[in-house]
VOTORDO-129519 format. One record per residue (C-alpha): x, y, z; residue number from 1; residue in one letter. Coordinates in pm, whole numbers, plus 50000, padded with zeros to 5 digits. Example, Ala and Ser with C-alpha at 12.3 -4.5 7.8 and 13.67 -1.06 7.14 Angstrom:
<nodes>
    c1    c2    c3  nr rest
 51230 49550 50780   1    A
 51367 49894 50714   2    S
</nodes>
This chain:
<nodes>
    c1    c2    c3  nr rest
 66754 11490 26829   1    M
 67041 11398 27047   2    K
 67332 11622 27081   3    P
 67606 11551 26816   4    R
 67929 11669 26688   5    S
 67792 11662 26337   6    Y
 67449 11726 26192   7    G
 67161 11455 26144   8    P
 67315 11368 25798   9    F
 67636 11199 25653  10    P
 67889 11407 25492  11    Y
 67813 11426 25139  12    S
 68060 11554 24881  13    P
 67870 11738 24594  14    I
 68087 11581 24344  15    I
 68003 11219 24439  16    D
 67637 11260 24419  17    R
 67386 11161 24158  18    P
 67270 11394 23898  19    R
 67000 11633 24013  20    L
 66750 11739 23729  21    E
 66500 12032 23761  22    W
 66201 12045 23535  23    P
 66248 12143 23180  24    G
 66637 12064 23215  25    G
 66669 12383 23409  26    A
 67039 12462 23576  27    H
 66914 12661 23848  28    V
 66610 12657 24067  29    A
 66559 13027 24164  30    L
 66422 13050 24496  31    W
 66328 13391 24639  32    I
 66275 13440 25005  33    I
 66122 13771 25143  34    P
 66142 13772 25507  35    N
 65825 13945 25629  36    I
 65849 13972 26001  37    E
 65660 14141 26298  38    Y
 65849 14331 26573  39    F
 65652 14430 26913  40    S
 65768 14783 27022  41    M
 65726 14631 27388  42    L
 66033 14392 27284  43    E
 66402 14449 27217  44    K
 66436 14383 26843  45    P
 66645 14096 26740  46    G
 66952 14088 26536  47    G
 67231 14334 26452  48    Y
 67254 14671 26608  49    G
 66945 14645 26843  50    A
 66937 14899 27127  51    G
 66925 14819 27496  52    A
 66639 15035 27587  53    K
 66239 14994 27497  54    I
 66107 15140 27286  55    P
 66380 15159 27043  56    D
 66219 15388 26798  57    V
 66495 15412 26577  58    V
 66552 15031 26517  59    M
 66174 14950 26541  60    W
 66085 15238 26275  61    S
 66318 15120 26004  62    E
 66167 14783 26030  63    R
 65819 14914 26023  64    D
 65884 15092 25687  65    Y
 65958 14748 25534  66    G
 65599 14645 25611  67    N
 65435 14972 25538  68    R
 65631 15037 25196  69    V
 65903 14819 25134  70    G
 65726 14488 25075  71    V
 65513 14630 24823  72    F
 65805 14730 24606  73    R
 65944 14381 24649  74    I
 65607 14231 24532  75    M
 65605 14475 24216  76    D
 65939 14380 24139  77    T
 65882 13995 24144  78    L
 65548 14040 23966  79    D
 65750 14184 23662  80    K
 65935 13854 23630  81    Y
 65657 13611 23720  82    D
 65829 13483 24036  83    I
 65633 13348 24343  84    R
 65801 13444 24681  85    G
 65838 13185 24939  86    T
 65799 13414 25272  87    V
 65966 13353 25586  88    A
 65641 13479 25788  89    L
 65626 13572 26152  90    N
 65284 13439 26231  91    S
 65173 13748 26430  92    N
 65202 13945 26110  93    L
 64884 13769 25997  94    C
 64665 13968 26250  95    A
 64871 14257 26276  96    E
 64901 14346 25895  97    H
 64628 14168 25718  98    P
 64673 14356 25385  99    R
 65032 14232 25327 100    I
 64864 13869 25367 101    M
 64587 13967 25122 102    E
 64835 14090 24864 103    E
 65076 13766 24919 104    G
 64776 13563 24875 105    E
 64674 13730 24555 106    K
 65005 13659 24419 107    R
 64968 13288 24511 108    K
 65299 13321 24728 109    W
 65394 13027 24966 110    E
 65411 13108 25342 111    W
 65681 12939 25543 112    M
 65691 12942 25923 113    G
 65915 13189 26072 114    H
 65846 13182 26461 115    N
 65563 13401 26574 116    E
 65777 13712 26613 117    S
 66115 13822 26535 118    N
 66189 13928 26888 119    T
 66155 13585 27007 120    R
 66403 13294 26893 121    R
 66383 12930 26949 122    L
 66717 12889 27142 123    N
 66588 13173 27396 124    E
 66253 12995 27471 125    A
 66182 12905 27812 126    G
 66121 12522 27910 127    P
 65824 12387 27703 128    G
 65781 12707 27506 129    E
 65966 12606 27193 130    E
 65677 12331 27109 131    A
 65422 12594 27176 132    Q
 65600 12841 26930 133    I
 65621 12615 26651 134    V
 65272 12467 26678 135    R
 65122 12811 26721 136    N
 65314 12958 26407 137    T
 65201 12655 26178 138    F
 64826 12691 26318 139    S
 64795 13071 26287 140    T
 64925 13090 25927 141    I
 64688 12794 25850 142    E
 64395 12958 26001 143    K
 64470 13306 25815 144    H
 64541 13139 25470 145    T
 64348 12815 25466 146    G
 64667 12609 25398 147    K
 64919 12470 25645 148    R
 65297 12591 25566 149    P
 65521 12298 25464 150    T
 65842 12474 25526 151    G
 66030 12675 25823 152    W
 66289 12911 25864 153    L
 66365 12992 26228 154    S
 66410 13346 26341 155    S
 66801 13435 26340 156    G
 66828 13078 26201 157    L
 66852 12967 26577 158    Q
 66747 12606 26659 159    E
 66762 12394 26969 160    T
 66837 12000 26961 161    W
 66457 11958 26964 162    D
 66368 12199 26693 163    S
 66355 11928 26403 164    L
 66173 11698 26598 165    D
 65892 11988 26670 166    H
 65881 12066 26313 167    L
 65825 11700 26194 168    I
 65548 11679 26495 169    D
 65367 11960 26298 170    N
 65394 11819 25944 171    G
 65682 12030 25824 172    C
 65835 11900 25512 173    E
 66155 12120 25486 174    Y
 66371 12352 25680 175    V
 66588 12617 25585 176    A
 66820 12694 25883 177    D
 67129 12492 25775 178    W
 67289 12691 25507 179    C
 67568 12436 25410 180    N
 67471 12309 25042 181    D
 67370 12439 24704 182    D
 67133 12121 24672 183    Q
 66862 11984 24898 184    P
 66935 11697 25104 185    Y
 66756 11487 25373 186    Q
 66824 11497 25759 187    M
 66725 11183 25945 188    T
 66625 11223 26311 189    L
 66707 10954 26598 190    D
 66383 10782 26535 191    D
 66433 10764 26163 192    G
 66201 11029 26048 193    R
 66316 11257 25782 194    T
 66286 11625 25680 195    I
 66449 11788 25371 196    V
 66726 12076 25432 197    S
 66655 12344 25180 198    M
 66966 12550 25071 199    P
 66902 12905 25227 200    Y
 67179 13176 25239 201    T
 67361 13387 25452 202    Q
 67561 13532 25177 203    Q
 67302 13632 24920 204    L
 67102 13788 25218 205    N
 67067 14154 25206 206    D
 67072 14162 25612 207    K
 67430 14003 25612 208    S
 67550 14175 25293 209    A
 67394 14524 25314 210    I
 67346 14571 25699 211    E
 67631 14381 25838 212    R
 67892 14398 25572 213    R
 67806 14738 25432 214    L
 67766 14608 25059 215    V
 67618 14870 24831 216    S
 67287 14812 24642 217    A
 67501 14765 24313 218    D
 67743 14545 24512 219    G
 67460 14332 24646 220    F
 67322 14303 24285 221    A
 67682 14199 24129 222    K
 67700 13941 24422 223    M
 67372 13805 24287 224    I
 67481 13783 23923 225    C
 67841 13636 24005 226    D
 67667 13370 24216 227    Q
 67419 13308 23951 228    F
 67677 13275 23689 229    D
 67890 13001 23871 230    V
 67571 12794 23980 231    L
 67420 12814 23637 232    Y
 67741 12669 23495 233    K
 67754 12395 23744 234    E
 67399 12344 23702 235    G
 67439 12202 23366 236    A
 67594 11904 23527 237    K
 67359 11862 23827 238    S
 67086 12092 23919 239    G
 67171 12381 24199 240    R
 66953 12593 24414 241    V
 66994 12979 24420 242    M
 66852 13135 24722 243    A
 66814 13498 24756 244    I
 66691 13617 25120 245    A
 66528 13962 25132 246    L
 66411 14181 25413 247    H
 66149 14463 25302 248    P
 66336 14734 25526 249    Y
 66663 14676 25329 250    L
 66608 14582 24969 251    I
 66290 14752 24960 252    G
 66394 15129 25004 253    V
 66401 15347 24686 254    P
 66769 15359 24628 255    H
 66811 14986 24652 256    R
 66523 14810 24481 257    I
 66632 14918 24133 258    G
 66947 14710 24187 259    A
 66770 14415 24279 260    F
 66541 14454 23968 261    D
 66848 14482 23741 262    A
 67000 14145 23914 263    A
 66642 13972 23848 264    L
 66646 14092 23457 265    K
 66976 13931 23429 266    Y
 66888 13608 23582 267    I
 66563 13571 23381 268    C
 66739 13637 23044 269    K
 66855 13291 23074 270    H
 66644 13009 22959 271    K
 66762 12733 23192 272    K
 66622 12879 23505 273    V
 66331 12749 23715 274    W
 66140 12988 23901 275    K
 66021 12774 24213 276    A
 65889 12797 24564 277    T
 66027 12606 24840 278    G
 65769 12317 24836 279    S
 65808 12272 24468 280    E
 66218 12236 24511 281    I
 66179 12011 24802 282    A
 65902 11782 24648 283    R
 66088 11743 24313 284    H
 66410 11651 24504 285    Y
 66223 11386 24718 286    L
 66041 11261 24392 287    A
 66399 11198 24229 288    Q
 66539 11062 24550 289    M
 66273 10812 24562 290    D
 66403 10671 24234 291    G
 66777 10666 24348 292    V
 66912 10323 24490 293    P
 66957 10329 24843 294    E
 67328 10292 24810 295    S
 67348 10597 24640 296    K
 67183 10838 24877 297    T
 67150 10857 25266 298    P
 66916 10612 25449 299    A
 66551 10743 25422 300    R
 66239 10665 25599 301    K
 65967 10960 25555 302    R
 65693 11039 25796 303    A
 65452 11320 25755 304    A
 65301 11380 26094 305    G
 65349 11250 26455 306    G
 65639 11024 26567 307    R
 65677 10663 26503 308    K
</nodes>
């Protein structure tokens, strides 16, 4: 994609769009994204608060707790409400922590590419390395699960001008890096190929809320419920996506998991909620857009695979 001052999509006020409908007349598509990540002790941990020296035992150990303990609390909690997670997965975790993969597969969770490791981001990759990271991530997850991922979330949400091209080259159908909407939309690259942008979140994200803004567990649960109330009301007119981003080392600790459980209990009391995975939402959106006149939606030329 050539550098540009605005994204590869037209500005689209949500009040001017065709009605978006979810299965069963649902108002909200509930999308839960556990970020299951791998951090090497040989590299500086990415993200907020990372120390300058290696090994950073304090920072690394906190994250390792999530993979040893916290992730299984998240699994148990989502099981209670019959919710399948859509995992943003560092592909190195497939070989390093196969038990997590086994438990996710048992639950029919969906796997979404999330770089190889969370210590190496796309916009920090050397010349030619970005394409290899994307290719390796998809092929490794496919090798370990038997199914190629259809979605992508970049580590740190960081992209380059070439990232979307690399994703489409590898058969990716949707990307969650662009947190600028409550509905999916299509992005069109310079050569006419398209990819769906899925509404991920920087707000209902335990990393930004709890780790960076120091919101309490109860405060995070209230944020979830308050956001749901607004989206549920708006969704009566046109469907909304409610994404909740989780990190096992944060929401999976004993003093926070109960608050998350309570928030899900509140949401699931409502009848018009579609518990969905990323690919289910993206594909349902595309099926509707295929029936919308061209004058009502951005130009579309879908391509699944290599460039045209």
